[in-house]
C-alpha angles and dihedrals in degrees: 000000000000130000125204109250109219088197092066125121095261142348096265113134093210098053112111091208091062093065134073117247087031118250143098113289110247127207092249095048126111102237129188126194109187099148139028132019111276117185143174137189093210134078118283120199127191108200147152099030091324118150136194123199119191107184142165139046113287092021119119139168124200126203135178091216128354125200117188110191099007085149124015123335123329142155143209121198124190115184148138092051097308124145131218117195123195142160091227133354123204125187116197112005115161127055112289092005123138125204122188124188122180124187112186140170140023112313094012111132144176106200122183133182100197106033150281125260120188107190106007109165134063109271089006127128128211130187130190123184121188117183148157098024095316120146135220115189136183127175087197133040127336111201130183115187092000103169130053107267094020127116128209131185126189121185122182122184111179086338136132129227121184132181138170093200137056116309107214121189110183094003099165098335134039116299132182128183127178124186115189144161098025099325122151140206119194131178136165087215138050129304106221119192116190095003106175130035093265093045125108116183135178128184120186119192115191120173088336142100139244121193114182138147094249143335134238115184113186096004096173099333135035121305136177128189117185119186119185150145099043096316121154123213116186133189109203101184120109106181123107092260095053103094137128105259117193115184093004100187134027109283095025127111129205127183128189124186122188112184140176140023112300093020112128137186101192117194095143093147095044142063126242119224108192106192095008095182097327130039126304135179127194124186122185108186145177101003099323123139134222119193123192138156092233140350135216128181116196092008116174126022130007090268095062117108127193128182129179133174127188105193133180139020111307094015109133143179108192121189127182093198139025132341121204120184110190099003101169098336136032120306132179126184122186123191108187141175099356101332119145131207122187129190139159101232132348154180133211111203094003105169130047094260094039123114116187132179128181122191119193114183137166138027111305093017108130144166107206128193107203109182110094088211095045133097140201112226117193119196094005099163098332132045117292133179133176116190126191126196142164095014098317115160136215113196120189140148086232134353120202118197106201125200092281096040131106132189111193145163145044112307144076131296111196113199137030118319123204116184134201090151134045131313112195112182115203132006095258091331135356147102129283116196123203111196095198140029121327120208119182112191129203099271093049133102131207106204119203125183123201124199099154145344102278115095117239096359095055105015136025125259133186112210117196121186096197132030127322121209109194133206134129123049138327111213117200120192127183111213138183092031091293118161116183123218125233091256096054117110124201125190102199101167136028129182143164086255137348129218133170125021143251113266092228099042127034122187110290093013133111127263124194124223118247092252092053092235098122149335143244132212109239127212130189144122127020112357094023117147087222134040105324090219093060133071107225130185122206143156100041113196132179115228112256107249097160089103096167091050093229093131089245125102101211147135093296090060090049093055090050091050092047089056102038111019115010090170088076095056091100088056089051090051090053093049102034112135096018126127093236142356091266097066128151123246090255090073097050111111125225109277091243091062093055092044092052092049091048090054092048094049092047088054092050092047091050091050091051093051090049090052 
């Protein structure tokens, strides 16, 4: 063990006379600096169970370059208000080496001019601990797990880390950083987690803060950012390139978790690209808030995948600009159990290769479009679907369902709804409420499923508080083996007023079920026998497929239909095996039975023709 002798002839580290007992400090020595200001312009290595302690207020040691654990296991401790200055500090450099650096206590500081590397060599391990108001600073890079095969671990407890360069956690190796109990990380550049393809990075922020220019989570590798317990993470950049990128390139994966009341991820001046070209996952949970200028899920390229969930009362994702779910890739947004997402204008399935899905479920769960001049377009060029359940709400100034768009489920749509796509009330079955005007254009379809005679609980209903302008198709599907009777009445749509008509069913006319088994008489608008502001179905009748009038729907009837009226084959499937064409649902066989018999009879008919 050697101690620096402040009474030496100079401040040179490598001067034997400056140490007690006298002698040149070796890399495997145990060295203590508790007075004075030793310095050197050459490399200093601490190796092979060597240790350096710099301790005490007013004490400092200055190095050109410092390697802790360049060979074997070694440590550096800075405490009691001491300062260590270095051009660059590396912890763990050679294979199987371990470098430990601890900075502890008020006024204690590790200050570098060229950068910090925690875990630098292949199969090397580096550790940095910053605690009790101590500070580590770097005007250049700060790297944790910088080389493929390396591992780096940074733990800050009421500590401060500052950098003017990139902060890389899991650059090419494995990196882990935990900030807790009021710690802070600041950088005027980007925090990159899982930077290269071999990199795996994790950053945990617990009751602490991060203030950086921008964030990339899963740049080319795998990255995780977890923010909890009232922590605040802020991105300060404002230029076009300053965005949160999660899963930046194809094959990468980035995950961000924001959890707990008072916890905030604040990127109010930046966009968020979740699944930029790779895969990204965002979870905002238990009353936390995420702020961003814009948001995109499945951003660039058909292989990109973005997923976000906003879960729990008070959980929010607030955007001041656009939301795109499934831009060029696949995007899925879930708003569950009281979560809220706000945006100015948006698209679901915006580009030709885009596939976007939005689920809104539970009381208080809401997707809200805030710009009075904005719009939500669903299925713009790609495929888009928004599904409501359990009281979920979609609030817009105006929603446009394009040709590839679907609005489905049991919930509330607040605002005007114009459809060129599909509206599917209920989730087999249920009620969809539109608090606004409903306009169904000629390419559109309103899809209604019927499983019984009780509205909402057994068959679908679309409820419109303002006017309904009708065009396009009405699609009626019988489910759960249900067959109505002629006396059953179904009110499937109600509105403040109704104009126009369905292209496949004018008032007083007949409309065929989707399976072709039967038809209803439909009533609505002026001249309706019922309320003119309701769409009502009555007088269900199965098509008569007992063509030989033997009171038995069988194979002979099928062959006749195949020859004379193949359009009625679905009706034959529904009635096969019954005593007449007016059978009850109890006599309807499982679909698979009918399908097998159809295939067999087709085969027989083909054999006979061949003969």
